[in-house]
C-alpha positions in Angstrom: -21.0 12.3 14.0 -24.4 11.8 15.8 -22.8 10.0 18.7 -20.2 12.7 19.2 -22.7 15.5 18.9 -25.1 13.8 21.4 -22.2 13.3 23.9 -21.1 17.0 23.7 -24.7 18.2 24.1 -25.1 15.9 27.1 -22.0 17.3 28.8 -23.1 20.9 28.4 -26.7 20.4 29.2 -25.8 18.7 32.5 -23.4 21.5 33.3 -26.2 24.0 32.6 -28.6 22.1 34.8 -26.1 22.5 37.7 -25.9 26.2 37.1 -29.6 26.8 36.5 -32.2 24.3 37.5 -34.9 25.5 35.1 -37.3 23.5 33.1 -35.7 24.5 29.8 -32.3 23.2 30.9 -33.9 19.9 32.2 -35.7 19.4 28.9 -32.5 20.1 27.1 -30.7 17.5 29.2 -33.3 14.8 28.6 -33.3 15.6 24.8 -29.5 15.4 24.8 -29.7 12.0 26.6 -32.1 10.8 24.0 -29.9 12.0 21.1 -26.9 10.4 22.8 -28.7 7.1 23.0 -29.7 7.3 19.3 -26.0 8.1 18.5 -24.7 5.0 20.3 -27.3 2.9 18.5 -26.2 4.1 15.1 -22.6 3.1 15.7 -23.4 -0.6 15.1 -21.8 -1.8 18.4 -22.4 -5.2 20.0 -24.3 -4.9 23.3 -21.0 -5.5 25.3 -19.2 -2.6 23.7 -22.4 -0.4 24.0 -22.6 -1.1 27.7 -18.8 -0.3 28.1 -19.1 2.8 26.1 -22.1 4.2 27.9 -20.6 3.4 31.4 -17.4 5.1 30.4 -19.1 8.1 29.0 -21.5 8.6 31.9 -18.6 8.5 34.3 -16.9 11.3 32.5 -20.2 13.3 32.0 -20.8 13.0 35.8 -17.3 14.3 36.6 -17.6 17.1 34.0 -21.0 18.2 35.5 -19.7 17.9 39.0 -16.7 20.1 38.3 -19.1 22.7 37.0 -21.2 22.4 40.1 -18.1 23.0 42.2 -17.3 26.0 40.0 -20.8 27.4 40.7 -20.2 27.5 44.4 -16.7 29.0 44.3 -16.9 32.2 42.3 -13.2 33.1 42.8 -12.1 29.7 41.4 -14.9 29.3 38.9 -13.0 30.4 35.9 -10.2 28.0 36.7 -12.6 25.1 37.2 -14.4 25.8 34.0 -11.1 25.9 32.1 -10.0 22.6 33.7 -13.4 21.0 32.8 -13.2 22.2 29.2 -9.6 21.0 28.8 -10.6 17.6 30.2 -13.5 17.4 27.7 -11.1 18.3 24.8 -8.7 15.5 25.7 -11.4 13.0 26.4 -12.9 13.6 22.9 -9.5 13.7 21.2 -7.9 10.7 22.9 -10.9 8.5 23.7 -13.9 9.2 21.4 -12.2 10.3 18.2 -9.8 7.3 17.8 -12.2 4.6 18.9 -15.8 5.5 18.5 -15.6 6.9 15.0 -15.4 4.6 12.0 -11.8 4.4 10.5 -10.9 6.7 7.6 -9.0 3.9 5.9 -11.1 1.2 4.3 -10.5 -2.3 5.7 -10.9 -5.8 4.1 -14.3 -7.0 5.3 -13.1 -10.6 5.1 -10.7 -9.9 8.0 -10.4 -6.4 9.3 -7.5 -6.9 11.6 -4.0 -8.4 11.5 -2.7 -9.6 14.8 0.8 -10.7 15.7 1.3 -13.0 18.7 4.4 -12.8 20.8 7.0 -15.5 20.2 6.2 -18.6 22.0 2.5 -17.6 22.6 -0.5 -19.6 21.4 -3.8 -18.5 19.9 -5.5 -20.5 22.6 -4.4 -17.8 25.1 -6.6 -15.2 23.4 -9.5 -17.4 22.3 -11.6 -16.4 25.3 -11.2 -12.8 24.4 -12.1 -13.4 20.8 -15.2 -15.5 21.7 -16.3 -12.8 24.1 -16.6 -10.3 21.3 -17.8 -12.7 18.6 -14.5 -12.6 16.7 -12.8 -15.4 14.7 -9.0 -15.7 13.9 -7.2 -17.7 11.3 -3.5 -17.9 10.4 -2.6 -15.0 8.1 0.7 -16.0 6.5 2.6 -19.2 5.6 6.2 -18.3 4.8 8.3 -21.2 3.4 11.2 -20.3 5.8 9.4 -19.5 9.1 12.7 -19.6 11.0 13.8 -16.3 9.3 10.6 -14.3 10.1 7.9 -13.7 12.6 5.2 -13.7 10.0 4.0 -17.2 10.9 2.9 -15.6 14.2 0.3 -13.4 12.4 -3.5 -14.0 12.4 -6.4 -12.4 10.5 -9.2 -11.3 12.8 -12.7 -11.1 11.4 -15.1 -8.6 13.0 -18.8 -9.5 12.6 -20.4 -7.4 9.8 -23.1 -6.2 12.1 -20.6 -4.3 14.3 -18.9 -1.9 11.8 -17.6 0.6 14.3 -15.6 -1.7 16.6 -12.3 -1.7 14.7 -10.7 1.0 16.8 -12.0 -0.5 20.1 -10.8 -4.0 19.2 -7.4 -2.9 18.0 -6.7 -1.2 21.3 -8.4 -3.9 23.4 -6.5 -6.8 21.7 -3.1 -5.0 21.7 -3.3 -4.9 25.6 -3.4 -8.7 25.9 -0.1 -10.0 27.3 0.1 -12.6 24.5 -0.3 -10.1 21.7 2.7 -8.3 20.2 0.9 -6.1 17.6 -2.5 -5.3 16.0 -3.1 -3.3 12.9 -5.8 -2.8 10.3 -5.9 -5.1 7.2 -6.1 -2.1 4.8 -7.6 -2.3 1.4 -5.3 -2.0 -1.6 -6.2 -1.2 -5.3 -4.8 -0.5 -8.7 -5.4 2.9 -10.2 -4.5 3.2 -13.9 -5.7 6.2 -15.9 -6.5 5.5 -19.5 -5.5 8.0 -22.1 -5.2 8.2 -25.8 -1.9 7.5 -27.6 0.6 10.4 -27.9 1.2 9.8 -31.6 4.9 10.3 -31.2 6.8 8.9 -34.2 9.6 6.8 -32.7 11.2 4.6 -35.4 11.7 1.0 -34.2 14.6 0.6 -36.6 16.6 3.1 -34.6 16.7 0.5 -31.8 17.4 -2.5 -34.0 13.9 -3.7 -33.3 11.0 -4.9 -35.6 8.2 -4.4 -33.0 5.8 -1.9 -34.6 4.4 -0.6 -31.2 7.8 0.9 -30.3 6.8 3.8 -32.6 4.3 4.8 -29.8 6.8 4.5 -27.0 8.3 8.0 -26.2 9.8 6.3 -23.1 12.4 4.5 -25.3 13.9 7.8 -26.4 14.0 9.3 -22.8 15.4 6.0 -21.4 18.0 5.8 -24.2 17.2 2.2 -25.0 19.4 2.2 -28.1 22.4 2.8 -25.9 21.3 0.1 -23.5 21.0 -2.4 -26.3 24.5 -1.6 -27.5 25.9 -2.0 -24.0 24.2 -5.4 -23.7 25.4 -6.5 -27.2 29.0 -5.7 -26.3 28.8 -7.8 -23.1 31.4 -10.6 -22.8 29.5 -13.9 -22.4 25.9 -14.6 -21.3 24.1 -13.2 -18.3 24.6 -15.2 -15.2 21.0 -16.4 -15.4 17.6 -15.2 -16.5 16.1 -13.1 -13.7 12.4 -13.5 -12.8 10.2 -10.4 -12.2 6.9 -11.2 -10.4 3.9 -9.0 -11.3 1.7 -8.9 -8.2 -1.6 -7.7 -9.6 -4.9 -8.7 -11.2 -3.1 -11.6 -13.1 -1.4 -11.7 -16.4 -2.6 -13.0 -19.8 0.0 -15.7 -20.1 -1.0 -16.5 -23.7 -0.6 -13.0 -25.0 1.4 -13.0 -28.3 3.9 -10.5 -26.9 4.4 -12.2 -23.5 4.2 -16.0 -23.7 7.8 -16.6 -24.8 9.0 -14.6 -21.8 6.4 -15.9 -19.3 6.9 -18.5 -16.6 3.8 -19.8 -14.9 3.6 -20.4 -11.2 -0.1 -21.2 -11.0 -2.5 -21.7 -13.9 -5.2 -19.8 -12.1 -3.0 -16.7 -12.1 -2.4 -16.8 -15.9 -5.5 -14.9 -16.8 -6.3 -11.2 -16.3 -10.0 -10.1 -16.2 -9.0 -6.4 -15.6 -6.0 -6.0 -17.8 -3.9 -4.0 -15.3 -1.4 -6.8 -14.6 -1.0 -7.7 -18.3 -0.2 -4.0 -19.1 2.5 -4.0 -16.4 4.0 -7.3 -17.5 4.4 -5.9 -21.0 6.3 -2.9 -19.8 8.7 -5.1 -17.7 9.3 -8.0 -20.1 7.5 -7.9 -23.4 9.1 -10.1 -26.1 11.4 -8.0 -28.2 12.0 -8.5 -32.0 9.1 -10.8 -32.6 7.5 -8.4 -35.2 4.6 -7.8 -32.8 3.5 -5.2 -30.4 6.1 -3.6 -28.1 9.6 -4.5 -26.7 11.4 -4.4 -23.3 14.9 -4.2 -21.9 16.9 -6.4 -24.4 16.7 -7.2 -28.1 17.3 -10.9 -27.7 15.3 -11.7 -24.5 18.2 -13.4 -22.8 18.0 -11.6 -19.5 14.4 -11.4 -18.1 11.4 -13.6 -17.6 8.0 -12.5 -16.1 5.5 -14.3 -14.0 2.1 -13.6 -12.4 1.1 -13.7 -8.7 -2.6 -12.7 -8.5 -3.2 -10.6 -5.4 -6.1 -8.4 -6.7 -9.6 -9.3 -7.7 -11.2 -8.7 -11.0 -12.1 -5.2 -9.9 -8.5 -4.4 -9.0 -9.1 -4.6 -5.2 -7.1 -6.5 -2.6 -5.8 -6.1 0.9 -2.7 -5.9 2.9 -2.9 -9.6 3.7 -3.3 -10.6 0.0 -0.3 -8.4 -1.0 1.9 -9.9 1.7 0.8 -13.4 0.8 1.8 -12.7 -2.7 5.2 -11.2 -1.7 6.0 -14.4 0.4 4.9 -16.7 -2.4 7.0 -14.8 -5.1 10.0 -14.8 -2.8 9.6 -18.5 -2.0 9.2 -19.5 -5.7 12.3 -17.9 -7.3 11.4 -14.3 -8.0 14.3 -11.9 -8.2 12.1 -8.8 -8.4 8.6 -8.1 -7.1 6.6 -5.4 -8.9 3.8 -3.8 -6.9 1.7 -1.5 -9.1 -0.9 -1.0 -6.4 -1.4 0.5 -3.0 -3.7 2.6 -0.8 -3.8 5.1 2.1 -1.8 3.9 5.0 0.3 5.4 7.8 3.9 4.2 7.9 3.7 3.8 11.7 1.2 1.0 11.3 2.8 -1.1 8.6 4.6 -3.7 10.7 3.4 -6.6 8.6 4.6 -5.0 5.4 8.0 -4.3 7.0 8.4 -7.9 8.1 7.4 -9.1 4.7 9.9 -6.8 3.0 12.6 -8.0 5.4 11.7 -11.6 4.5 12.0 -10.9 0.7 15.4 -9.1 1.3 16.8 -12.2 3.0 15.7 -14.2 -0.1 17.6 -11.8 -2.3 14.5 -10.1 -3.8 14.2 -6.4 -4.9 10.8 -5.0 -4.2 9.5 -2.1 -6.3 6.2 -0.3 -5.5 4.1 2.5 -7.1 4.2 5.9 -5.3 0.4 6.3 -5.9 -1.8 8.5 -8.0 -3.3 11.0 -5.5 -0.9 14.0 -6.0 0.0 13.7 -2.3 3.0 12.7 -0.2 3.8 9.1 -0.8 4.6 8.7 2.9 0.9 8.3 3.4 0.6 5.5 0.8 1.3 1.8 1.5 3.2 -0.3 0.6 5.3 2.4 -1.1 6.1 4.0 2.3 7.6 0.7 3.7 11.3 0.9 4.5 13.3 -1.3 2.2 10.9 -0.9 -0.8 12.0 1.1 -3.8 9.3 3.7 -4.5 8.5 4.9 -8.1 7.0 8.2 -9.1 5.7 9.0 -12.6 6.9 11.6 -15.1 5.9 12.6 -18.6 7.9 13.0 -21.8 9.2 16.4 -20.6 10.4 14.8 -17.4 7.8 16.7 -15.5 6.1 15.1 -12.5 2.8 13.7 -13.7 0.0 15.8 -12.2 -1.5 12.7 -10.5 1.8 11.3 -9.2 2.4 11.3 -5.4 5.6 13.1 -4.4 8.5 11.0 -3.0 10.8 13.6 -1.4 10.3 12.0 2.0 10.8 8.4 0.9 14.3 7.0 1.6 14.7 5.2 -1.7 12.7 6.6 -4.6 13.2 7.2 -8.4 11.2 8.4 -11.4 10.2 6.5 -14.5 7.9 7.1 -17.5 4.3 7.0 -16.4 2.2 9.0 -18.8 0.6 7.5 -21.9 2.4 4.2 -21.8 1.6 1.8 -24.6 1.7 -1.9 -23.6 0.0 -5.3 -23.7 -3.6 -5.9 -22.5 -5.5 -9.3 -22.6 -6.7 -11.0 -25.8 -3.7 -10.1 -27.8 -4.4 -6.3 -27.7 -2.6 -3.2 -26.7 -3.5 0.1 -25.0 -2.1 3.3 -23.5 -2.4 3.8 -19.7 -1.1 6.4 -17.3 -0.2 6.1 -13.7 2.6 5.3 -11.2 1.4 1.7 -11.9 3.0 2.0 -15.3 6.2 3.6 -14.0 6.8 0.8 -11.5 7.4 -2.1 -14.0 9.9 0.1 -15.9 12.0 0.0 -12.7 11.2 -3.6 -12.0 12.2 -4.7 -15.5 15.5 -2.8 -15.1 16.1 -4.4 -11.7 15.6 -7.8 -13.2 18.0 -7.0 -16.0 20.6 -6.0 -13.4 19.9 -9.0 -11.3 20.5 -11.3 -14.3 24.0 -9.8 -14.6 24.7 -9.7 -10.8 22.2 -12.0 -9.0 23.5 -10.9 -5.5 22.5 -7.2 -6.2 20.6 -5.8 -3.3 17.9 -3.1 -3.2 20.2 -0.5 -1.6 22.9 -1.2 -4.2 20.5 -1.0 -7.0 19.0 2.3 -5.7 22.5 3.8 -5.3 23.2 3.0 -9.0 19.9 4.5 -10.2 20.4 7.6 -8.0 24.0 8.1 -9.0 23.5 7.8 -12.8 19.9 9.0 -13.1 18.8 12.2 -14.7 17.4 15.2 -12.8 13.8 15.9 -13.6 12.1 19.3 -13.5 11.2 18.6 -9.9 13.8 16.1 -8.7 13.0 16.7 -5.0 9.4 15.6 -5.7 10.2 12.7 -8.1 13.6 11.4 -7.4 16.1 10.8 -10.3 14.9 9.6 -13.7 16.3 6.1 -14.4 18.9 5.7 -17.1 19.3 2.0 -18.0 22.4 2.2 -20.1 24.4 4.2 -17.6 23.2 1.9 -14.8 24.2 -1.3 -16.6 27.6 0.1 -17.6 28.3 0.9 -13.9 27.2 -2.6 -13.0 29.5 -4.2 -15.6 32.5 -2.1 -14.5 32.0 -3.3 -10.9 31.7 -6.9 -12.1 35.2 -6.6 -13.7 
C-alpha cells in the first residue's frame, strides 16, 4: 500500500501547491515524491515496468494538478472542476492502480504464474519478442491425447522472474492485448484441506450390512446412506455390471499397497502409488475400499464387482498444487480410461477467469468422464472456489450425521449442479495399513465419486447431467437444502438407473 499512498499524497500535494505556493506545500510535494519513489521501488518491478508506471502516473498527476490550477482561476466553476478531478482520481485508482499495481489476492504457482492461450493457427514465435522484452519464459502447458477435440494444446505456462513479484496484473493485461493471444489467466494454487477429528464412537453393526469389515462400526454414513438397501438392490441385479468402472483420485497419491485398497486398485504410474500426506489414500478408501475382506472399512458393494480406483498425483507432499497440475491430471485420467474423476481439492478462484478449467472439463465430458469436486472448507459461497465453480463439474458439500451443513462447508446454492454427502468424522484408509477419521468436503467428494463409478459400471454412457438429475430427484432434503443441495441416496439412485435400463 506504500505505492498507492505515495501516489495519492503526490496528487493532493501538487494540487495544494497550485492553490497556495508556500514553503510547507512545496516541502510536502517533495516528501510525497520521495514516498512515491520508495513505493514504486517496493513493488519489485523490472526497470521497464517501473519506467512505464512512473511515466503513466506522472501524466495523470500533471493533469490532476492542472485541473486544480484551472479551478483556482475560475471561482464560479471551481467546485465543478474539483469534482471532475476527484472523480478522475477515483477511476484512475480503481481501474488502473488497483488491478495492476497491487499484488494479487489469489496465490499463484511460482513455477509458472500465468496460463496463456494462443489463438488457433498462431505460433509462440509471434509473441517471443514480447516475452523476451520482459524476461519471461513460456513452455507448453497441456498435452491432451486427442488435441483435435480441444484447444488445450494451444496453452502455455508463462514464468515471471521471481525478482518481479508485482507484475502479474501488468503482464496479464499486456499479453492479452497481443493479436496472437486468445486468453491469459493466473495459474492459481490449489490445495487439500482435511480437518482431522476424533471418531464419533457410533455403534454401527457391520453384520447389518452383510459385511465383516470391523471399521464399518465407525461409519455413521452407512446408516444415512442406507447402504444395506443398496447392497440388496445390487444383489438382486440380473447379470453382471457392464464393466468395472474406474474412479481416479487426483490428489497427493494413493498407498496402492494398503490392505484395504490393493485388490481394488489399478496402477497408472508407479510413482503415483505412494502417498506422503495421506489425503489421497483416505479419499480412495471412501470411494472404493475392498469390502468383506475382514479388514478396515467397506465401500459401495459387498463383492467388489463394480468399481476400481486409481491414483493421479497432482498435489505435492504438502498438499499443494496448481491449476496447471490439476488440469494435467484431468487430461491424463480421461486419456487413460477413467470413468470418474474425484477432485478433493481447490482454492479461491473467480468463475470468470477459469477458461482452462472449462476447456478441460469439456474435454473430459467428450471422453465420457464424470468430474466431481469438493465445494471447499471456507464456510463461503462455492462460486468463489475453483474448480468446484466450473460449469460441468458436480460440486459436493459436506453434512454431518444430522444432515446439517458442516460448519466449515462452503454453500452451493449458486452452483448449477451440486449435492451433499457425509463429510464430518469420516473413518477411512491412510498409508501404512492404518485408518483415521477426517472431516471436510474432501471426504464428501469421494462418496459421490464412488457412487458415480457404481452407476457408470451399470450404464457406461451415463453423463454428468443425467447422474446429477438422478441424485437430485431421489436425494433427501437436508436441514439447509438450499445451501447444501440434496443428500445422496445410493439405493434409490441405482433403482432408478436399473428401471431406465429395462
